[in-house]
C-alpha positions as CSV (number, residue, x, y, z in Angstrom):
1,M,-88.4,85.8,-56.8
2,R,-86.3,88.6,-58.3
3,D,-86.7,92.1,-57.3
4,I,-89.9,93.7,-59.1
5,N,-88.2,97.1,-58.5
6,R,-85.7,96.5,-61.3
7,I,-88.2,96.5,-63.8
8,K,-89.0,100.3,-64.1
9,P,-85.5,101.8,-64.6
10,Y,-84.8,99.2,-67.5
11,M,-88.2,100.1,-69.2
12,E,-87.4,103.8,-68.7
13,R,-84.1,103.4,-70.2
14,L,-85.6,101.3,-73.4
15,Q,-88.2,104.3,-73.6
16,R,-85.8,106.9,-74.0
17,V,-83.7,104.9,-76.7
18,W,-86.9,104.7,-78.5
19,E,-87.3,108.2,-78.3
20,D,-84.0,108.9,-80.0
21,Y,-85.0,106.4,-82.9
22,P,-88.4,107.1,-83.3
23,D,-88.8,106.1,-87.0
24,F,-88.0,102.4,-85.7
25,R,-91.0,100.3,-85.4
26,F,-90.6,98.5,-81.6
27,G,-89.9,95.1,-83.2
28,Q,-87.0,96.6,-85.3
29,L,-85.8,98.5,-82.1
30,L,-85.8,95.4,-80.3
31,M,-84.0,93.1,-83.1
32,N,-81.3,95.9,-83.5
33,L,-80.3,96.4,-79.6
34,L,-80.8,92.5,-79.0
35,G,-78.5,91.6,-82.0
36,D,-75.7,94.3,-80.6
37,V,-76.0,93.2,-77.2
38,Q,-75.6,89.2,-77.9
39,E,-72.7,90.2,-79.9
40,E,-71.3,92.2,-77.1
41,V,-71.8,89.6,-74.3
42,G,-70.9,86.7,-76.8
43,M,-73.7,84.5,-75.4
44,D,-77.2,83.3,-76.0
45,L,-79.3,86.2,-74.1
46,F,-81.6,83.8,-72.3
47,Y,-79.0,83.2,-70.0
48,V,-77.6,86.8,-69.3
49,E,-78.5,88.5,-65.9
50,D,-80.1,91.9,-65.9
51,E,-77.2,93.5,-64.7
52,E,-74.8,92.5,-67.5
53,F,-77.5,92.7,-70.0
54,F,-77.8,96.3,-69.3
55,A,-74.2,96.9,-68.9
56,A,-74.0,95.5,-72.6
57,F,-77.1,97.5,-73.6
58,E,-75.4,100.8,-72.5
59,K,-72.2,100.2,-74.2
60,C,-74.1,99.2,-77.6
61,Y,-76.1,102.4,-77.1
62,N,-73.3,104.7,-76.5
63,R,-71.5,103.0,-79.8
64,M,-75.0,103.9,-81.7
65,M,-74.6,107.4,-80.5
66,G,-71.1,107.8,-81.4
67,G,-70.1,108.1,-77.8
68,E,-67.3,105.8,-76.0
69,D,-67.7,102.3,-75.0
70,D,-66.8,102.3,-71.4
């Protein structure tokens, strides 16, 4: 079984991103983020492990905010 304690930090990060884009509906936020993350990892997100997903998520978010990729 995967560690249940991994969920809260990920959800808190998603909350902070949504707070940066409060005019997005939740579905819009997810579709935009998931599309960018899938492009970043180059594969179906169904098969991406959490750590890899959130590393790509951070890179995409930093680009959205005008920051560096790395």
